[in-house]
BANURO-767898 format. One record per residue (C-alpha): x negated, y, z negated; residue in one letter. Coordinates in steps of 0.25 Angstrom, whole numbers, padded with zeros to 4 digits. Layout:
node X=X | Y=Y | Z=Z | residuo=A
...
//
This chain:
node X=-0190 | Y=0441 | Z=-0138 | residuo=M
node X=-0194 | Y=0430 | Z=-0147 | residuo=A
node X=-0188 | Y=0437 | Z=-0160 | residuo=N
node X=-0174 | Y=0437 | Z=-0155 | residuo=D
node X=-0164 | Y=0428 | Z=-0162 | residuo=I
node X=-0151 | Y=0423 | Z=-0156 | residuo=N
node X=-0144 | Y=0413 | Z=-0165 | residuo=Q
node X=-0129 | Y=0412 | Z=-0169 | residuo=V
node X=-0122 | Y=0403 | Z=-0179 | residuo=I
node X=-0107 | Y=0403 | Z=-0179 | residuo=L
node X=-0096 | Y=0394 | Z=-0186 | residuo=V
node X=-0082 | Y=0395 | Z=-0180 | residuo=G
node X=-0071 | Y=0387 | Z=-0174 | residuo=R
node X=-0069 | Y=0383 | Z=-0159 | residuo=L
node X=-0058 | Y=0391 | Z=-0152 | residuo=T
node X=-0057 | Y=0380 | Z=-0141 | residuo=R
node X=-0062 | Y=0366 | Z=-0138 | residuo=D
node X=-0076 | Y=0366 | Z=-0133 | residuo=A
node X=-0078 | Y=0365 | Z=-0118 | residuo=E
node X=-0089 | Y=0355 | Z=-0113 | residuo=L
node X=-0095 | Y=0357 | Z=-0099 | residuo=R
node X=-0107 | Y=0353 | Z=-0092 | residuo=Y
node X=-0117 | Y=0362 | Z=-0085 | residuo=S
node X=-0122 | Y=0359 | Z=-0071 | residuo=G
node X=-0134 | Y=0352 | Z=-0077 | residuo=G
node X=-0125 | Y=0343 | Z=-0085 | residuo=G
node X=-0127 | Y=0351 | Z=-0099 | residuo=M
node X=-0115 | Y=0350 | Z=-0108 | residuo=A
node X=-0110 | Y=0364 | Z=-0112 | residuo=V
node X=-0100 | Y=0365 | Z=-0123 | residuo=C
node X=-0093 | Y=0379 | Z=-0124 | residuo=K
node X=-0083 | Y=0383 | Z=-0135 | residuo=F
node X=-0078 | Y=0395 | Z=-0143 | residuo=S
node X=-0080 | Y=0398 | Z=-0157 | residuo=L
node X=-0071 | Y=0407 | Z=-0166 | residuo=A
node X=-0079 | Y=0413 | Z=-0178 | residuo=V
node X=-0071 | Y=0421 | Z=-0188 | residuo=N
node X=-0076 | Y=0432 | Z=-0197 | residuo=R
node X=-0069 | Y=0440 | Z=-0208 | residuo=R
node X=-0068 | Y=0455 | Z=-0207 | residuo=K
node X=-0061 | Y=0465 | Z=-0214 | residuo=R
node X=-0049 | Y=0472 | Z=-0208 | residuo=S
node X=-0045 | Y=0483 | Z=-0217 | residuo=G
node X=-0042 | Y=0476 | Z=-0231 | residuo=E
node X=-0041 | Y=0462 | Z=-0225 | residuo=Q
node X=-0051 | Y=0452 | Z=-0220 | residuo=W
node X=-0048 | Y=0446 | Z=-0207 | residuo=V
node X=-0054 | Y=0435 | Z=-0198 | residuo=D
node X=-0059 | Y=0439 | Z=-0185 | residuo=E
node X=-0063 | Y=0428 | Z=-0175 | residuo=A
node X=-0075 | Y=0429 | Z=-0166 | residuo=N
node X=-0076 | Y=0420 | Z=-0154 | residuo=F
node X=-0089 | Y=0414 | Z=-0148 | residuo=F
node X=-0092 | Y=0406 | Z=-0136 | residuo=D
node X=-0102 | Y=0394 | Z=-0138 | residuo=V
node X=-0109 | Y=0385 | Z=-0128 | residuo=A
node X=-0116 | Y=0373 | Z=-0133 | residuo=Y
node X=-0125 | Y=0364 | Z=-0123 | residuo=F
node X=-0130 | Y=0350 | Z=-0122 | residuo=G
node X=-0127 | Y=0337 | Z=-0128 | residuo=K
node X=-0124 | Y=0343 | Z=-0141 | residuo=A
node X=-0113 | Y=0351 | Z=-0135 | residuo=A
node X=-0108 | Y=0339 | Z=-0128 | residuo=E
node X=-0107 | Y=0331 | Z=-0141 | residuo=A
node X=-0100 | Y=0342 | Z=-0149 | residuo=V
node X=-0091 | Y=0347 | Z=-0139 | residuo=S
node X=-0080 | Y=0336 | Z=-0142 | residuo=Q
node X=-0079 | Y=0341 | Z=-0156 | residuo=Y
node X=-0078 | Y=0356 | Z=-0153 | residuo=L
node X=-0063 | Y=0358 | Z=-0153 | residuo=Q
node X=-0055 | Y=0371 | Z=-0155 | residuo=K
node X=-0054 | Y=0374 | Z=-0170 | residuo=G
node X=-0067 | Y=0366 | Z=-0174 | residuo=K
node X=-0077 | Y=0374 | Z=-0183 | residuo=Q
node X=-0091 | Y=0374 | Z=-0178 | residuo=V
node X=-0104 | Y=0380 | Z=-0181 | residuo=A
node X=-0112 | Y=0385 | Z=-0169 | residuo=V
node X=-0127 | Y=0389 | Z=-0169 | residuo=Q
node X=-0133 | Y=0395 | Z=-0156 | residuo=G
node X=-0137 | Y=0407 | Z=-0149 | residuo=E
node X=-0130 | Y=0418 | Z=-0141 | residuo=L
node X=-0131 | Y=0418 | Z=-0126 | residuo=R
node X=-0126 | Y=0429 | Z=-0116 | residuo=Q
node X=-0121 | Y=0423 | Z=-0103 | residuo=N
node X=-0121 | Y=0433 | Z=-0092 | residuo=R
node X=-0114 | Y=0433 | Z=-0078 | residuo=W
node X=-0107 | Y=0441 | Z=-0068 | residuo=E
node X=-0092 | Y=0441 | Z=-0065 | residuo=Q
node X=-0086 | Y=0449 | Z=-0054 | residuo=D
node X=-0098 | Y=0458 | Z=-0053 | residuo=G
node X=-0098 | Y=0461 | Z=-0068 | residuo=Q
node X=-0108 | Y=0456 | Z=-0078 | residuo=P
node X=-0103 | Y=0447 | Z=-0089 | residuo=R
node X=-0108 | Y=0441 | Z=-0101 | residuo=S
node X=-0104 | Y=0432 | Z=-0113 | residuo=K
node X=-0111 | Y=0428 | Z=-0126 | residuo=V
node X=-0110 | Y=0414 | Z=-0131 | residuo=E
node X=-0116 | Y=0405 | Z=-0141 | residuo=I
node X=-0126 | Y=0395 | Z=-0135 | residuo=A
node X=-0125 | Y=0384 | Z=-0147 | residuo=A
node X=-0136 | Y=0376 | Z=-0152 | residuo=N
node X=-0129 | Y=0370 | Z=-0163 | residuo=N
node X=-0114 | Y=0367 | Z=-0165 | residuo=V
node X=-0109 | Y=0361 | Z=-0178 | residuo=Q
node X=-0095 | Y=0356 | Z=-0180 | residuo=L
node X=-0090 | Y=0361 | Z=-0194 | residuo=L
node X=-0076 | Y=0355 | Z=-0196 | residuo=G
node X=-0063 | Y=0353 | Z=-0190 | residuo=G
node X=-0052 | Y=0363 | Z=-0185 | residuo=S
node X=-0045 | Y=0371 | Z=-0195 | residuo=G
node X=-0056 | Y=0371 | Z=-0205 | residuo=G
node X=-0055 | Y=0357 | Z=-0209 | residuo=S
node X=-0068 | Y=0350 | Z=-0212 | residuo=G
node X=-0074 | Y=0339 | Z=-0204 | residuo=G
node X=-0086 | Y=0332 | Z=-0200 | residuo=A
node X=-0096 | Y=0341 | Z=-0193 | residuo=G
node X=-0107 | Y=0339 | Z=-0183 | residuo=G
node X=-0119 | Y=0346 | Z=-0179 | residuo=N
node X=-0122 | Y=0347 | Z=-0164 | residuo=Y
node X=-0135 | Y=0354 | Z=-0161 | residuo=Q
node X=-0145 | Y=0357 | Z=-0150 | residuo=Q
node X=-0160 | Y=0357 | Z=-0154 | residuo=R
node X=-0170 | Y=0367 | Z=-0149 | residuo=G
node X=-0161 | Y=0373 | Z=-0139 | residuo=G
node X=-0161 | Y=0361 | Z=-0130 | residuo=Q
node X=-0149 | Y=0361 | Z=-0121 | residuo=Q
node X=-0143 | Y=0348 | Z=-0120 | residuo=G
node X=-0152 | Y=0342 | Z=-0131 | residuo=G
node X=-0146 | Y=0341 | Z=-0144 | residuo=G
node X=-0146 | Y=0335 | Z=-0158 | residuo=N
node X=-0132 | Y=0333 | Z=-0162 | residuo=Y
node X=-0126 | Y=0326 | Z=-0174 | residuo=G
node X=-0115 | Y=0316 | Z=-0175 | residuo=S
node X=-0101 | Y=0323 | Z=-0177 | residuo=F
node X=-0096 | Y=0313 | Z=-0187 | residuo=N
node X=-0109 | Y=0311 | Z=-0195 | residuo=S
node X=-0120 | Y=0321 | Z=-0196 | residuo=P
node X=-0134 | Y=0316 | Z=-0196 | residuo=A
node X=-0139 | Y=0310 | Z=-0209 | residuo=P
node X=-0148 | Y=0319 | Z=-0217 | residuo=Q
node X=-0161 | Y=0312 | Z=-0222 | residuo=E
node X=-0164 | Y=0315 | Z=-0237 | residuo=S
node X=-0176 | Y=0311 | Z=-0245 | residuo=S
node X=-0167 | Y=0310 | Z=-0258 | residuo=A
node X=-0163 | Y=0296 | Z=-0261 | residuo=P
node X=-0148 | Y=0293 | Z=-0259 | residuo=S
node X=-0140 | Y=0291 | Z=-0272 | residuo=V
node X=-0127 | Y=0283 | Z=-0273 | residuo=D
node X=-0118 | Y=0287 | Z=-0284 | residuo=F
node X=-0107 | Y=0279 | Z=-0290 | residuo=E
node X=-0099 | Y=0291 | Z=-0294 | residuo=D
node X=-0093 | Y=0301 | Z=-0284 | residuo=D
node X=-0100 | Y=0312 | Z=-0292 | residuo=I
node X=-0115 | Y=0311 | Z=-0292 | residuo=P
node X=-0118 | Y=0319 | Z=-0305 | residuo=F
//
C-alpha cells in the first residue's frame, strides 16, 4: 500500500566496532550494533534499560564512515526496518534489522564531545551517497553579511 510508513530514527552507542565487508557485486556493507537506553520505572526507582538493534549501511557512504564507527561512539541512525527471512535446519528463521539511509557521528566515547560528521545516502540509492567531511561539516550559505566583532561578545 502506498500509505504505509517505515521510518526509524535512533540515537545510541555502538556495542562493538563496525564490520565492513563487500557483497559479491562489490557493494560495501557496514554492519554494527547500537545500544539505546530508555528509562523506565521499577517500583519507586527509575532504571535504565538497554535495547539493542542491528544496523546495516550500504555503499560508498558506509565505506567512508566505517573507520569511525568504534565501540562506545555515539551515533544517530535514520533508516527503515527490514525483515530478513531464511531457513536453517528446516526451520524458518527471521531477523529484523535497520537498513540505514543516514548515519551521523555525534561524539566520542563515554559521552565526551567531539566533531561530528553526517554520512548520508540520497534517494535510496545503494552505493551512491552524499557524505560530508568528518572534520569539517559542509559550509552553510547565508544571505546575511558576515560581521567581524572586535570583542568576544557581540552585544
